[in-house]
N, CA and C atoms as a LAMMPS dump frame, in Angstrom:
ITEM: TIMESTEP
0
ITEM: NUMBER OF ATOMS
411
ITEM: BOX BOUNDS ff ff ff
-5.0000000000000000e+02 5.0000000000000000e+02
-5.0000000000000000e+02 5.0000000000000000e+02
-5.0000000000000000e+02 5.0000000000000000e+02
ITEM: ATOMS id mol type element x y z
1 1 1 N 203.008 472.855 -50.852
2 1 2 C 203.749 474.098 -50.813
3 1 3 C 202.835 475.294 -50.988
4 2 1 N 201.684 475.194 -50.401
5 2 2 C 200.7 476.267 -50.478
6 2 3 C 200.869 477.208 -49.285
7 3 1 N 201.473 478.371 -49.486
8 3 2 C 201.698 479.28 -48.359
9 3 3 C 200.412 479.716 -47.674
10 4 1 N 199.305 479.786 -48.405
11 4 2 C 198.04 480.213 -47.801
12 4 3 C 197.556 479.222 -46.752
13 5 1 N 197.733 477.93 -46.986
14 5 2 C 197.288 476.934 -46.009
15 5 3 C 198.388 476.539 -45.021
16 6 1 N 199.581 477.094 -45.19
17 6 2 C 200.707 476.841 -44.28
18 6 3 C 201.372 478.169 -43.899
19 7 1 N 200.624 479.089 -43.288
20 7 2 C 201.16 480.446 -43.068
21 7 3 C 202.369 480.527 -42.146
22 8 1 N 202.56 479.577 -41.263
23 8 2 C 203.689 479.631 -40.338
24 8 3 C 204.871 478.76 -40.775
25 9 1 N 204.763 478.147 -41.946
26 9 2 C 205.812 477.237 -42.404
27 9 3 C 206.966 477.983 -43.068
28 10 1 N 208.163 477.463 -42.843
29 10 2 C 209.343 477.917 -43.556
30 10 3 C 209.673 476.828 -44.561
31 11 1 N 209.759 477.189 -45.827
32 11 2 C 210.009 476.199 -46.864
33 11 3 C 211.504 476.091 -47.134
34 12 1 N 211.967 474.836 -47.27
35 12 2 C 213.365 474.54 -47.573
36 12 3 C 213.382 473.37 -48.54
37 13 1 N 214.497 473.173 -49.248
38 13 2 C 214.626 472.081 -50.211
39 13 3 C 215.742 471.146 -49.764
40 14 1 N 215.46 469.85 -49.827
41 14 2 C 216.435 468.818 -49.498
42 14 3 C 216.719 468.042 -50.778
43 15 1 N 217.975 467.975 -51.207
44 15 2 C 218.349 467.297 -52.444
45 15 3 C 218.823 465.863 -52.218
46 16 1 N 218.854 465.416 -50.982
47 16 2 C 219.327 464.076 -50.691
48 16 3 C 218.284 463.005 -50.968
49 17 1 N 218.681 461.752 -50.79
50 17 2 C 217.786 460.627 -51.065
51 17 3 C 217.058 460.137 -49.825
52 18 1 N 217.587 460.432 -48.63
53 18 2 C 217.009 459.841 -47.435
54 18 3 C 217.231 460.767 -46.244
55 19 1 N 216.149 461.272 -45.689
56 19 2 C 216.252 462.191 -44.56
57 19 3 C 216.258 461.478 -43.219
58 20 1 N 216.157 460.16 -43.204
59 20 2 C 216.091 459.436 -41.937
60 20 3 C 217.394 459.475 -41.15
61 21 1 N 218.492 459.835 -41.793
62 21 2 C 219.782 459.897 -41.1
63 21 3 C 219.865 461.089 -40.147
64 22 1 N 218.917 462.004 -40.233
65 22 2 C 218.944 463.217 -39.421
66 22 3 C 217.931 463.081 -38.286
67 23 1 N 218.437 463.087 -37.06
68 23 2 C 217.605 462.813 -35.897
69 23 3 C 216.675 463.968 -35.523
70 24 1 N 217.043 465.18 -35.894
71 24 2 C 216.23 466.328 -35.492
72 24 3 C 216.279 467.404 -36.567
73 25 1 N 215.393 468.389 -36.434
74 25 2 C 215.387 469.515 -37.358
75 25 3 C 216.704 470.278 -37.286
76 26 1 N 217.311 470.342 -36.102
77 26 2 C 218.598 471.027 -35.965
78 26 3 C 219.691 470.342 -36.777
79 27 1 N 219.628 469.01 -36.872
80 27 2 C 220.593 468.265 -37.685
81 27 3 C 220.273 468.387 -39.178
82 28 1 N 218.99 468.43 -39.48
83 28 2 C 218.525 468.424 -40.863
84 28 3 C 218.688 469.787 -41.55
85 29 1 N 218.44 470.855 -40.835
86 29 2 C 218.463 472.206 -41.413
87 29 3 C 219.734 472.539 -42.201
88 30 1 N 220.931 472.207 -41.699
89 30 2 C 222.146 472.584 -42.431
90 30 3 C 222.316 471.903 -43.798
91 31 1 N 221.583 470.808 -44.061
92 31 2 C 221.72 470.122 -45.35
93 31 3 C 220.572 470.473 -46.3
94 32 1 N 219.788 471.471 -45.926
95 32 2 C 218.703 471.94 -46.784
96 32 3 C 219.036 473.327 -47.307
97 33 1 N 218.312 473.733 -48.326
98 33 2 C 218.533 475.039 -48.952
99 33 3 C 217.305 475.907 -48.704
100 34 1 N 217.491 477.115 -48.189
101 34 2 C 216.34 477.989 -47.952
102 34 3 C 215.636 478.378 -49.255
103 35 1 N 214.343 478.569 -49.157
104 35 2 C 213.52 478.993 -50.284
105 35 3 C 213.219 480.485 -50.13
106 36 1 N 213.436 481.247 -51.2
107 36 2 C 213.159 482.683 -51.164
108 36 3 C 211.681 482.96 -51.41
109 37 1 N 211.099 482.301 -52.411
110 37 2 C 209.685 482.511 -52.726
111 37 3 C 209.032 481.194 -53.124
112 38 1 N 207.754 481.086 -52.819
113 38 2 C 206.942 479.935 -53.175
114 38 3 C 205.775 480.449 -54.001
115 39 1 N 205.616 479.891 -55.207
116 39 2 C 204.544 480.337 -56.092
117 39 3 C 203.714 479.13 -56.53
118 40 1 N 202.559 478.89 -55.869
119 40 2 C 201.7 477.806 -56.326
120 40 3 C 201.061 478.173 -57.666
121 41 1 N 200.625 477.174 -58.397
122 41 2 C 199.922 477.413 -59.664
123 41 3 C 198.733 478.334 -59.372
124 42 1 N 198.47 479.316 -60.226
125 42 2 C 197.374 480.249 -59.956
126 42 3 C 195.991 479.586 -59.893
127 43 1 N 195.839 478.402 -60.478
128 43 2 C 194.555 477.699 -60.441
129 43 3 C 194.516 476.595 -59.394
130 44 1 N 195.516 476.537 -58.514
131 44 2 C 195.581 475.477 -57.512
132 44 3 C 194.334 475.495 -56.636
133 45 1 N 193.768 474.296 -56.425
134 45 2 C 192.616 474.126 -55.551
135 45 3 C 193.038 473.184 -54.423
136 46 1 N 193.096 473.672 -53.166
137 46 2 C 193.567 472.834 -52.063
138 46 3 C 192.589 471.747 -51.628
139 47 1 N 191.427 471.674 -52.253
140 47 2 C 190.455 470.618 -51.936
141 47 3 C 190.605 469.471 -52.937
142 48 1 N 190.388 468.236 -52.478
143 48 2 C 190.472 467.104 -53.409
144 48 3 C 189.58 467.341 -54.623
145 49 1 N 190.03 467.022 -55.824
146 49 2 C 191.204 466.243 -56.184
147 49 3 C 192.461 467.088 -56.416
148 50 1 N 192.58 468.264 -55.813
149 50 2 C 193.793 469.089 -55.844
150 50 3 C 194.167 469.52 -57.262
151 51 1 N 193.254 470.145 -57.956
152 51 2 C 193.5 470.615 -59.313
153 51 3 C 194.71 471.559 -59.331
154 52 1 N 195.538 471.435 -60.364
155 52 2 C 196.731 472.277 -60.569
156 52 3 C 197.671 472.218 -59.371
157 53 1 N 197.899 471.025 -58.852
158 53 2 C 198.719 470.821 -57.661
159 53 3 C 200.2 470.803 -58.011
160 54 1 N 200.718 471.949 -58.366
161 54 2 C 202.134 472.124 -58.638
162 54 3 C 202.479 473.595 -58.49
163 55 1 N 203.742 473.875 -58.459
164 55 2 C 204.174 475.252 -58.306
165 55 3 C 205.667 475.364 -58.512
166 56 1 N 206.172 476.536 -58.214
167 56 2 C 207.592 476.825 -58.406
168 56 3 C 208.14 477.421 -57.121
169 57 1 N 209.334 476.982 -56.744
170 57 2 C 210.038 477.634 -55.64
171 57 3 C 211.301 478.26 -56.209
172 58 1 N 211.627 479.408 -55.693
173 58 2 C 212.892 480.06 -56.053
174 58 3 C 213.79 479.957 -54.837
175 59 1 N 214.948 479.361 -55.048
176 59 2 C 215.878 479.176 -53.944
177 59 3 C 216.503 480.501 -53.541
178 60 1 N 216.899 480.593 -52.284
179 60 2 C 217.509 481.81 -51.773
180 60 3 C 218.94 481.982 -52.274
181 61 1 N 219.558 480.89 -52.722
182 61 2 C 220.933 480.948 -53.22
183 61 3 C 221.126 479.841 -54.26
184 62 1 N 222.082 480.024 -55.171
185 62 2 C 222.358 478.976 -56.165
186 62 3 C 222.872 477.702 -55.494
187 63 1 N 222.694 476.575 -56.191
188 63 2 C 223.214 475.294 -55.697
189 63 3 C 224.059 474.655 -56.795
190 64 1 N 224.722 473.583 -56.433
191 64 2 C 225.525 472.814 -57.389
192 64 3 C 224.673 471.771 -58.111
193 65 1 N 223.427 471.604 -57.701
194 65 2 C 222.551 470.577 -58.269
195 65 3 C 222.061 471.013 -59.65
196 66 1 N 222.268 470.155 -60.633
197 66 2 C 221.818 470.469 -61.997
198 66 3 C 220.303 470.312 -62.096
199 67 1 N 219.615 471.273 -62.678
200 67 2 C 218.156 471.165 -62.797
201 67 3 C 217.753 470.135 -63.852
202 68 1 N 216.569 469.583 -63.695
203 68 2 C 216.011 468.683 -64.706
204 68 3 C 215.503 469.507 -65.878
205 69 1 N 215.651 468.976 -67.07
206 69 2 C 215.081 469.632 -68.244
207 69 3 C 213.581 469.36 -68.262
208 70 1 N 212.791 470.378 -68.473
209 70 2 C 211.344 470.236 -68.537
210 70 3 C 210.874 470.41 -69.97
211 71 1 N 209.853 469.643 -70.385
212 71 2 C 209.349 469.809 -71.745
213 71 3 C 208.675 471.175 -71.905
214 72 1 N 208.779 471.724 -73.095
215 72 2 C 208.187 473.039 -73.358
216 72 3 C 206.906 472.944 -74.171
217 73 1 N 206.452 471.718 -74.429
218 73 2 C 205.201 471.519 -75.161
219 73 3 C 204.313 470.578 -74.346
220 74 1 N 203.011 470.624 -74.6
221 74 2 C 202.072 469.767 -73.88
222 74 3 C 202.328 468.3 -74.207
223 75 1 N 202.157 467.459 -73.224
224 75 2 C 202.321 466.028 -73.422
225 75 3 C 201.126 465.477 -74.198
226 76 1 N 201.367 464.443 -74.97
227 76 2 C 200.305 463.794 -75.735
228 76 3 C 200.233 462.325 -75.352
229 77 1 N 199.251 461.631 -75.875
230 77 2 C 199.084 460.207 -75.603
231 77 3 C 200.268 459.384 -76.09
232 78 1 N 201.159 459.985 -76.858
233 78 2 C 202.35 459.269 -77.343
234 78 3 C 203.255 458.832 -76.19
235 79 1 N 203.119 459.443 -75.001
236 79 2 C 203.968 459.047 -73.867
237 79 3 C 203.462 457.798 -73.159
238 80 1 N 202.223 457.377 -73.439
239 80 2 C 201.671 456.182 -72.796
240 80 3 C 202.54 454.972 -73.15
241 81 1 N 202.918 454.236 -72.127
242 81 2 C 203.773 453.066 -72.302
243 81 3 C 205.258 453.363 -72.217
244 82 1 N 205.619 454.643 -72.185
245 82 2 C 207.038 454.992 -72.091
246 82 3 C 207.554 454.737 -70.673
247 83 1 N 208.847 454.421 -70.547
248 83 2 C 209.425 454.209 -69.214
249 83 3 C 209.354 455.488 -68.38
250 84 1 N 209.166 455.307 -67.08
251 84 2 C 209.116 456.436 -66.146
252 84 3 C 209.702 455.996 -64.818
253 85 1 N 210.247 456.935 -64.084
254 85 2 C 210.701 456.673 -62.713
255 85 3 C 209.795 457.492 -61.81
256 86 1 N 209.257 456.862 -60.786
257 86 2 C 208.429 457.574 -59.817
258 86 3 C 209.221 457.726 -58.527
259 87 1 N 209.097 458.898 -57.913
260 87 2 C 209.861 459.229 -56.713
261 87 3 C 208.912 459.85 -55.698
262 88 1 N 208.967 459.385 -54.475
263 88 2 C 208.126 459.948 -53.426
264 88 3 C 208.497 459.374 -52.084
265 89 1 N 207.643 459.594 -51.118
266 89 2 C 207.916 459.143 -49.761
267 89 3 C 207.082 457.947 -49.343
268 90 1 N 206.358 457.339 -50.282
269 90 2 C 205.643 456.11 -49.991
270 90 3 C 204.59 456.247 -48.918
271 91 1 N 203.955 457.408 -48.837
272 91 2 C 202.952 457.647 -47.806
273 91 3 C 201.754 456.732 -48.022
274 92 1 N 201.404 455.989 -46.976
275 92 2 C 200.23 455.133 -47.047
276 92 3 C 199.217 455.496 -45.965
277 93 1 N 199.612 456.372 -45.03
278 93 2 C 198.713 456.836 -43.981
279 93 3 C 198.791 458.356 -43.919
280 94 1 N 197.643 459.013 -43.894
281 94 2 C 197.634 460.469 -43.754
282 94 3 C 198.116 460.851 -42.364
283 95 1 N 198.694 462.036 -42.254
284 95 2 C 199.172 462.614 -41.005
285 95 3 C 200.309 461.819 -40.348
286 96 1 N 200.992 460.977 -41.117
287 96 2 C 202.166 460.276 -40.605
288 96 3 C 203.363 460.717 -41.437
289 97 1 N 204.477 461.005 -40.782
290 97 2 C 205.666 461.495 -41.477
291 97 3 C 206.472 460.323 -42.024
292 98 1 N 206.846 460.426 -43.293
293 98 2 C 207.704 459.44 -43.935
294 98 3 C 208.952 460.178 -44.416
295 99 1 N 210.113 459.815 -43.901
296 99 2 C 211.344 460.53 -44.223
297 99 3 C 212.162 459.901 -45.33
298 100 1 N 211.974 458.63 -45.603
299 100 2 C 212.809 457.937 -46.58
300 100 3 C 212.2 458.048 -47.975
301 101 1 N 212.971 458.55 -48.898
302 101 2 C 212.529 458.65 -50.284
303 101 3 C 212.545 457.258 -50.911
304 102 1 N 211.514 456.996 -51.691
305 102 2 C 211.434 455.725 -52.404
306 102 3 C 211.326 456.007 -53.89
307 103 1 N 211.708 455.028 -54.697
308 103 2 C 211.598 455.206 -56.143
309 103 3 C 211.346 453.857 -56.79
310 104 1 N 210.781 453.915 -57.989
311 104 2 C 210.534 452.692 -58.747
312 104 3 C 210.545 453.024 -60.227
313 105 1 N 210.983 452.077 -61.021
314 105 2 C 210.914 452.215 -62.474
315 105 3 C 209.638 451.537 -62.946
316 106 1 N 208.892 452.212 -63.78
317 106 2 C 207.608 451.727 -64.255
318 106 3 C 207.32 452.353 -65.613
319 107 1 N 206.053 452.511 -65.963
320 107 2 C 205.685 453.113 -67.249
321 107 3 C 204.555 454.118 -67.058
322 108 1 N 204.375 454.985 -68.056
323 108 2 C 203.237 455.895 -68.082
324 108 3 C 202.014 455.071 -68.463
325 109 1 N 200.997 455.079 -67.615
326 109 2 C 199.801 454.274 -67.844
327 109 3 C 198.809 454.988 -68.776
328 110 1 N 198.554 456.278 -68.491
329 110 2 C 197.61 457.033 -69.323
330 110 3 C 197.635 458.502 -68.933
331 111 1 N 197.092 459.335 -69.797
332 111 2 C 196.862 460.73 -69.455
333 111 3 C 195.486 460.803 -68.814
334 112 1 N 195.418 461.383 -67.63
335 112 2 C 194.147 461.488 -66.923
336 112 3 C 193.425 462.774 -67.282
337 113 1 N 192.456 463.125 -66.474
338 113 2 C 191.675 464.33 -66.692
339 113 3 C 192.518 465.582 -66.507
340 114 1 N 192.401 466.5 -67.38
341 114 2 C 192.934 467.861 -67.36
342 114 3 C 194.426 467.959 -67.057
343 115 1 N 194.845 467.696 -65.81
344 115 2 C 196.236 467.951 -65.427
345 115 3 C 196.92 466.741 -64.789
346 116 1 N 196.467 465.542 -65.095
347 116 2 C 196.988 464.355 -64.43
348 116 3 C 197.643 463.401 -65.419
349 117 1 N 198.8 462.904 -65.045
350 117 2 C 199.478 461.845 -65.783
351 117 3 C 199.491 460.644 -64.847
352 118 1 N 198.86 459.557 -65.241
353 118 2 C 198.787 458.361 -64.405
354 118 3 C 200.002 457.499 -64.725
355 119 1 N 200.817 457.259 -63.693
356 119 2 C 202.064 456.523 -63.859
357 119 3 C 202.047 455.336 -62.916
358 120 1 N 202.484 454.185 -63.402
359 120 2 C 202.605 453.008 -62.558
360 120 3 C 201.746 451.865 -63.034
361 121 1 N 201.942 450.716 -62.381
362 121 2 C 201.217 449.522 -62.786
363 121 3 C 199.895 449.359 -62.045
364 122 1 N 199.586 450.285 -61.128
365 122 2 C 198.327 450.228 -60.406
366 122 3 C 198.305 449.25 -59.251
367 123 1 N 199.343 448.439 -59.095
368 123 2 C 199.375 447.456 -58.014
369 123 3 C 200.462 447.781 -57
370 124 1 N 201.723 447.615 -57.38
371 124 2 C 202.831 447.866 -56.456
372 124 3 C 203.557 449.169 -56.738
373 125 1 N 203.673 449.537 -57.987
374 125 2 C 204.44 450.723 -58.359
375 125 3 C 203.483 451.767 -58.917
376 126 1 N 203.111 452.716 -58.045
377 126 2 C 202.194 453.759 -58.476
378 126 3 C 202.477 455.033 -57.69
379 127 1 N 202.029 456.139 -58.228
380 127 2 C 202.255 457.412 -57.558
381 127 3 C 201.114 457.712 -56.595
382 128 1 N 201.385 458.685 -55.747
383 128 2 C 200.406 459.163 -54.793
384 128 3 C 200.531 460.68 -54.726
385 129 1 N 199.734 461.313 -53.891
386 129 2 C 199.79 462.764 -53.754
387 129 3 C 201.204 463.219 -53.422
388 130 1 N 201.684 464.194 -54.141
389 130 2 C 202.985 464.764 -53.867
390 130 3 C 204.158 464.045 -54.492
391 131 1 N 203.949 462.906 -55.124
392 131 2 C 205.045 462.18 -55.761
393 131 3 C 205.403 462.829 -57.1
394 132 1 N 206.558 462.502 -57.583
395 132 2 C 207.064 463.04 -58.836
396 132 3 C 207.303 461.897 -59.803
397 133 1 N 206.85 462.077 -61.022
398 133 2 C 207.125 461.09 -62.063
399 133 3 C 208.048 461.739 -63.086
400 134 1 N 209.133 461.064 -63.41
401 134 2 C 210.108 461.587 -64.359
402 134 3 C 210.197 460.618 -65.525
403 135 1 N 209.938 461.126 -66.719
404 135 2 C 210.046 460.266 -67.901
405 135 3 C 211.495 459.956 -68.151
406 136 1 N 211.785 458.728 -68.435
407 136 2 C 213.167 458.309 -68.742
408 136 3 C 213.262 458.039 -70.22
409 137 1 N 214.321 458.536 -70.85
410 137 2 C 214.462 458.286 -72.285
411 137 3 C 215.351 457.103 -72.548
């Protein structure tokens, strides 16, 4: 969601679980929500390993979707071993589009360098670029 490296892109949000049911952008557009502003982290580095690879989008209009509660304090090693759900598109090849959202229940493996939380078992259930890990209580 880096507007600088995607100057011609229009950003929208899809709250569904699977976009494969939509055959074209014309079919898909009505079930997405327009984004008013995109704000990448001020320290984001678009070169690998993608330091500070997160940001905030402000929707153009309110939705009925309840937001996730976010922690207001820094995470500590106490989260290692806690249950987590990972959500993403299961991308295994660069430059190939994956429309179906996938998810798995796993655990927090460790806190990585600076801004990384390593989630998954490292074999079958693991995160990749752009995936989201949600701690489950």
